[in-house]
C-alpha positions in Angstrom: 5.8 17.8 17.4 4.7 16.5 20.8 2.1 14.2 19.1 4.7 13.0 16.6 7.1 12.2 19.4 4.4 10.3 21.3 3.6 8.3 18.1 7.3 7.5 17.7 7.5 6.3 21.3 4.4 4.1 20.9 6.1 2.5 17.9 9.3 1.8 19.7 7.4 0.3 22.7 5.5 -2.0 20.4 2.1 -0.5 21.3 -1.0 -2.3 20.1 -2.1 -1.4 16.6 -5.4 0.1 17.9 -3.5 2.5 20.1 -1.3 3.5 17.2 -4.3 4.2 15.0 -5.9 6.4 17.7 -2.7 8.4 18.1 -2.4 8.7 14.3 -5.9 10.0 14.2 -5.1 12.7 16.8 -2.1 13.6 14.8 -4.1 13.8 11.5 -6.6 16.1 13.1 -3.7 18.3 14.3 -2.2 18.3 10.8 -5.5 19.4 9.4 -5.9 22.2 11.9 -2.4 23.4 11.1 -3.1 23.5 7.4 -0.8 20.5 6.6 -3.5 19.1 4.3 -1.4 16.5 2.5 -0.1 14.9 5.7 -3.6 15.0 7.2 -5.2 13.3 4.2 -2.4 10.7 4.0 -2.9 9.8 7.6 -6.7 9.7 7.4 -6.4 7.3 4.4 -4.0 5.0 6.3 -6.1 5.1 9.4 -9.2 4.1 7.5 -7.3 1.3 5.7 -5.8 0.1 9.0 -9.2 0.1 10.8 -10.7 -1.9 8.0 -8.0 -4.5 8.4 -8.1 -4.5 12.2 -11.8 -4.4 12.8 -13.6 -5.1 9.5 -15.7 -2.9 7.2 -18.8 -2.8 9.4 -17.2 -1.9 12.8 -18.3 1.5 14.2 -14.6 2.5 14.6 -14.0 1.8 10.9 -17.1 3.7 9.9 -15.9 6.6 12.1 -12.5 6.6 10.4 -14.4 6.7 7.0 -16.3 9.7 8.4 -13.0 11.5 9.3 -11.4 10.8 5.9 -14.4 12.1 4.1 -14.5 15.3 6.2 -10.9 16.0 5.3 -11.7 15.3 1.6 -14.6 17.7 1.8 -12.4 20.3 3.5 -10.0 20.0 0.6 -12.9 20.2 -1.9 -12.3 16.7 -3.2 -16.0 15.9 -3.4 -15.9 13.4 -6.2 -13.4 11.2 -4.3 -15.5 11.6 -1.2 -18.6 10.3 -3.1 -16.6 7.3 -4.3 -15.2 6.4 -0.9 -18.6 6.9 0.9 -20.7 4.5 -1.0 -19.0 1.4 0.6 -19.1 2.5 4.3 -22.6 3.7 3.9 -23.7 0.3 2.6 -21.7 -1.4 5.4 -23.4 0.9 8.0 -26.9 0.1 6.6 -26.1 -3.6 6.7 -24.6 -3.6 10.2 -26.7 -1.1 12.0 -29.8 -0.4 9.8 -31.1 2.7 8.2 -32.1 4.4 11.5 -28.7 4.3 13.2 -27.0 7.6 13.7 -23.8 6.6 11.9 -25.9 5.6 8.9 -27.7 8.9 8.9 -24.4 10.8 9.4 -22.7 9.0 6.5 -25.8 9.6 4.3 -25.6 13.3 5.1 -21.9 13.3 4.1 -22.8 11.6 0.8 -25.5 14.3 0.1 -23.0 17.0 0.9 -20.4 15.5 -1.4 -22.8 15.0 -4.3 -23.4 18.7 -4.4 -20.1 19.8 -3.0 -19.0 23.4 -3.1 -16.8 24.3 -6.0 -18.1 21.5 -8.2 -20.5 21.6 -11.1 -23.1 19.0 -10.1 -25.3 17.3 -12.5 -29.1 17.4 -12.1 -29.0 13.7 -11.2 -26.5 14.3 -8.5 -28.5 17.1 -7.0 -31.7 15.0 -7.1 -29.9 12.1 -5.5 -28.7 14.4 -2.7 -32.2 15.7 -2.2 -33.7 12.1 -2.1 -31.0 11.2 0.5 -31.7 14.3 2.6 -35.5 13.7 2.5 -35.0 10.1 3.8 -32.6 11.2 6.5 -34.9 14.1 7.6 -37.9 11.7 7.7 -36.0 9.2 9.8 -34.5 11.9 12.1 -38.0 13.5 12.7 -39.4 10.0 13.6 -36.5 9.0 15.8 -35.5 12.3 17.5 -38.6 14.5 17.1 -39.1 17.8 15.3 -37.4 20.0 17.9 -34.1 18.0 18.2 -31.1 20.0 16.9 -30.1 17.2 14.5 -33.6 17.1 13.0 -33.6 20.9 12.6 -30.2 20.9 11.0 -31.3 18.2 8.6 -34.5 20.2 7.8 -32.4 23.2 6.9 -30.0 21.2 4.8 -33.0 19.7 2.9 -34.6 23.1 2.4 -31.4 24.5 1.2 -30.9 21.7 -1.3 -34.4 22.0 -2.7 -33.9 25.8 -3.0 -30.6 25.3 -4.8 -32.1 22.9 -7.2 -35.0 25.3 -8.0 -32.6 28.2 -8.5 -30.2 26.2 -10.7 -33.0 24.8 -12.8 -34.6 28.2 -13.3 -31.2 29.6 -14.3 -30.2 26.6 -16.4 -27.0 26.2 -14.4 -27.0 22.4 -13.9 -25.5 19.9 -16.3 -27.8 17.2 -17.6 
């Protein structure tokens, strides 16, 4: 309620839009933590749209808002929607920052997660796409950060897990064509 009151005060005072979006982002995180999923998701959607209008599609603040929106979608197990949303910001990040930038790698990892999201019935093609993305991200992370960096190690584990899941599902015939 304190954050809601602060947002209301910012509105009354005519605060800059960027300040409003930052406050709304804090409020959305709070809603998510309190289990108010619908309000959190609604706010994350509006924040992402607002940052696209204010800063453009390729700005790091906009791409960070896309990241936050997708995290909430994944938390709510809305992986198909996350995949749909992620394709544009990932393309924007590649164009603006290149394939080796951390935000590009982060958005790529989110895409791979969403392609094989928990509670979904992924296709063989989706799992293979996720593995290809993870292989590329791991290779870049290893080259940029080194083998012992925590991000590289985490990405190695994610790749190993995805490969293992594909092998297990293929042997059990559990994936759709």
